[in-house]
C-alpha positions in Angstrom: 0.0 0.0 0.0 1.2 3.5 -0.9 0.2 6.5 1.2 -0.7 9.3 -1.2 -1.7 11.9 1.4 -4.2 13.1 3.9 -7.6 14.7 3.4 -8.5 17.1 6.1 -12.1 17.5 7.2 -13.8 19.1 10.2 -16.1 17.0 12.3 -18.5 18.5 14.7 -20.4 16.4 17.2 -23.2 18.1 19.3 -25.1 16.4 22.1 -28.4 18.1 22.9 -30.5 17.2 25.9 -34.0 18.4 25.6 -36.7 18.8 28.3 -38.6 15.9 26.9 -38.9 13.4 24.0 -41.3 15.6 22.1 -38.8 18.4 22.0 -36.2 16.1 20.7 -38.4 14.8 18.0 -39.3 18.4 17.0 -35.6 19.1 16.6 -35.2 15.9 14.5 -38.0 17.1 12.2 -36.3 20.5 11.9 -33.0 18.8 11.0 -34.6 16.7 8.3 -36.3 19.8 6.7 -33.1 21.8 7.0 -31.1 19.0 5.3 -33.6 19.1 2.4 -33.3 22.9 2.1 -29.5 22.7 2.1 -29.6 20.1 -0.7 -31.9 22.3 -2.7 -29.2 25.0 -2.5 -26.6 22.5 -3.8 -24.7 22.2 -0.5 -22.8 19.0 -0.1 -24.1 17.6 3.2 -22.6 14.9 5.5 -24.8 14.8 8.6 -26.2 12.2 10.9 -28.8 12.6 13.6 -29.0 10.0 16.3 -31.7 9.8 19.0 -30.6 8.0 22.1 -32.5 4.8 22.8 -31.9 4.9 26.6 -32.5 8.7 26.8 -35.0 9.6 24.1 -34.8 13.3 25.0 -31.2 13.3 23.9 -30.1 13.9 20.2 -26.6 13.7 18.8 -25.8 15.4 15.6 -22.6 14.6 13.6 -21.6 17.0 10.9 -18.6 16.5 8.6 -17.4 19.6 6.7 -14.9 19.9 3.8 -13.1 22.8 5.4 -13.7 25.9 7.5 -15.4 27.9 4.7 -17.8 25.0 4.1 -18.7 24.8 7.8 -19.3 28.6 8.0 -21.5 28.7 4.9 -23.7 25.8 6.0 -24.0 27.2 9.6 -24.9 30.7 8.2 -27.7 29.2 6.1 -29.0 27.0 8.9 -29.2 30.0 11.2 -31.6 31.7 8.7 -34.1 28.8 8.5 -35.9 28.6 11.7 -35.5 29.7 15.4 -37.1 26.4 16.7 -33.9 24.7 17.9 -33.0 27.6 20.1 -36.5 28.1 21.4 -36.5 24.5 22.7 -33.6 25.5 24.9 -31.6 22.2 25.0 -28.5 21.8 27.0 -25.7 21.5 24.5 -22.2 20.0 24.5 -20.2 20.4 21.3 -17.0 18.8 20.2 -15.1 19.9 17.1 -11.9 18.6 15.6 -9.9 18.0 12.4 -10.5 14.5 11.0 -7.6 13.1 9.2 -8.6 10.6 6.6 -6.0 8.6 4.9 -6.2 8.6 1.1 -4.5 5.5 -0.2 
């Protein structure tokens, strides 16, 4: 195997704990509609939304961005869609890092 180089991506994982399961499901519905709107605007999207089985009021979102500019442009568009996620007032913990993907 020959190592040709690295691809750098940014991965952001956010854990949101809502007041109840219904709020978590509202957030998931918002995420699905936002994903569709972003695709309509020709954004490349790599997102996963996971609802905890043991804590159904907890939602984990995993975004992978091509680079800093890609992340900023997606987050800017998302902030214009709908204020619902902030009005649900979840407790949030976010993790962000550079993902190094081997390209062989």
